[in-house]
VMD Tcl script that draws the C-alpha trace (Angstrom):
set ca {
  {-68.76 11.75 -27.69}
  {-66.13 9.51 -29.21}
  {-62.38 9.66 -29.71}
  {-59.74 7.30 -31.04}
  {-56.09 6.98 -30.07}
  {-53.48 4.63 -31.55}
  {-49.79 3.90 -31.29}
  {-47.50 1.45 -33.06}
  {-44.94 -0.57 -31.09}
  {-42.01 -2.72 -32.23}
  {-42.86 -6.42 -31.97}
  {-40.63 -7.03 -28.96}
  {-41.72 -8.48 -25.62}
  {-40.37 -5.49 -23.70}
  {-42.72 -3.22 -25.69}
  {-45.74 -4.79 -23.96}
  {-44.95 -2.68 -20.86}
  {-44.94 0.47 -23.03}
  {-48.34 -0.53 -24.44}
  {-49.67 -0.91 -20.88}
  {-48.42 2.58 -19.95}
  {-49.97 4.05 -23.12}
  {-53.40 2.59 -22.28}
  {-53.15 3.41 -18.57}
  {-52.39 7.07 -19.30}
  {-55.33 7.35 -21.70}
  {-57.82 5.78 -19.29}
  {-56.62 7.40 -16.06}
  {-59.65 9.71 -15.90}
  {-61.97 8.03 -18.40}
  {-62.35 4.33 -17.88}
  {-61.59 0.99 -16.26}
  {-57.81 1.26 -16.01}
  {-57.06 -2.12 -14.41}
  {-59.19 -4.12 -16.86}
  {-57.85 -2.15 -19.83}
  {-54.24 -2.72 -18.77}
  {-54.95 -6.45 -18.37}
  {-56.55 -6.59 -21.83}
  {-53.77 -4.76 -23.65}
  {-51.13 -6.78 -21.80}
  {-52.67 -10.10 -22.87}
  {-53.39 -9.02 -26.46}
  {-49.98 -7.42 -27.03}
  {-48.22 -10.44 -25.52}
  {-50.20 -12.73 -27.83}
  {-49.32 -10.55 -30.82}
  {-45.60 -10.79 -30.04}
  {-45.63 -14.51 -29.15}
  {-48.12 -15.96 -31.64}
  {-48.08 -13.77 -34.76}
  {-45.64 -12.44 -37.31}
  {-45.48 -9.28 -35.21}
  {-42.86 -11.01 -33.05}
  {-40.51 -11.65 -35.99}
  {-37.62 -9.42 -37.08}
  {-38.91 -5.92 -37.90}
  {-42.36 -6.90 -36.62}
  {-44.80 -4.47 -35.03}
  {-48.19 -4.29 -33.38}
  {-50.65 -1.44 -33.11}
  {-52.71 -0.53 -30.04}
  {-55.98 1.31 -30.66}
  {-58.13 2.78 -27.90}
  {-61.64 3.90 -28.88}
  {-63.90 5.77 -26.49}
  {-67.60 5.37 -27.34}
  {-70.31 6.61 -24.98}
  {-70.43 3.95 -22.23}
  {-67.71 1.69 -23.74}
  {-64.01 1.78 -24.38}
  {-62.58 -0.61 -26.99}
  {-59.04 -1.86 -26.55}
  {-57.76 -3.29 -29.83}
  {-54.43 -4.80 -30.84}
  {-53.66 -5.16 -34.53}
  {-50.94 -7.68 -35.34}
  {-49.31 -8.92 -38.53}
  {-51.21 -12.20 -38.58}
  {-49.88 -15.72 -38.68}
  {-50.87 -19.37 -38.80}
  {-52.51 -19.44 -35.36}
  {-55.98 -17.99 -34.85}
  {-56.83 -16.52 -31.43}
  {-59.36 -18.70 -29.60}
  {-60.48 -19.57 -26.08}
  {-58.58 -22.53 -24.67}
  {-59.97 -25.21 -22.41}
  {-57.45 -24.84 -19.60}
  {-57.98 -27.41 -16.89}
  {-54.45 -28.40 -15.90}
  {-51.36 -26.64 -14.66}
  {-50.44 -25.06 -18.00}
  {-48.71 -21.71 -17.65}
  {-50.29 -20.24 -20.77}
  {-53.63 -20.27 -22.55}
  {-55.62 -18.28 -20.03}
  {-55.31 -14.78 -21.52}
  {-58.41 -14.76 -23.68}
  {-60.39 -16.38 -20.85}
  {-59.42 -13.48 -18.60}
  {-60.40 -11.00 -21.31}
  {-63.75 -12.73 -21.88}
  {-64.42 -12.55 -18.12}
  {-63.86 -8.81 -17.78}
  {-65.08 -7.56 -21.18}
  {-68.65 -6.85 -22.23}
  {-67.69 -8.36 -25.62}
  {-64.57 -9.32 -27.53}
  {-63.67 -10.67 -30.93}
  {-61.23 -11.18 -33.78}
  {-61.28 -9.47 -37.18}
  {-59.17 -10.59 -40.12}
  {-57.49 -7.71 -41.92}
  {-55.34 -7.49 -45.05}
  {-51.87 -8.43 -43.80}
  {-52.93 -9.20 -40.25}
  {-55.73 -9.33 -37.74}
  {-57.30 -7.34 -34.96}
  {-58.28 -8.69 -31.56}
  {-60.47 -6.37 -29.52}
  {-62.35 -6.13 -26.24}
  {-65.11 -3.73 -25.22}
  {-65.05 -2.61 -21.59}
  {-67.76 -0.69 -19.75}
  {-66.56 2.79 -18.82}
  {-66.88 3.67 -15.15}
  {-67.50 7.38 -15.67}
  {-69.25 7.49 -19.04}
}
mol new
graphics top color blue
foreach p $ca { graphics top sphere $p radius 0.5 }
foreach p [lrange $ca 0 end-1] q [lrange $ca 1 end] { graphics top cylinder $p $q radius 0.2 }
display resetview
């Protein structure tokens, strides 16, 4: 059985908390809540900080897809000059670790270019599939 849920958020940093609550409520009985909240927090923060979603009148979209043994957490942003990638973080930098955390807890993750933006997604194994 599969189902999809999505919600658009204004491209403001304080909206990341609302995105976390949206995902947490959806997964409360159906998936890995802590990992999903971490994923959406990192992806939504990146959308607001590093894409056009964080500009005036910007937005980002959170999509949650339940598929058999997986749940996909996806954030669609409005694109920009920077492309999401894993960073080689070896020092005391305060940023650059988000995608590394996602790669560590996800079964798979990736980036898709879209007309007018991009999607960054992570597949998580459902606990109670």
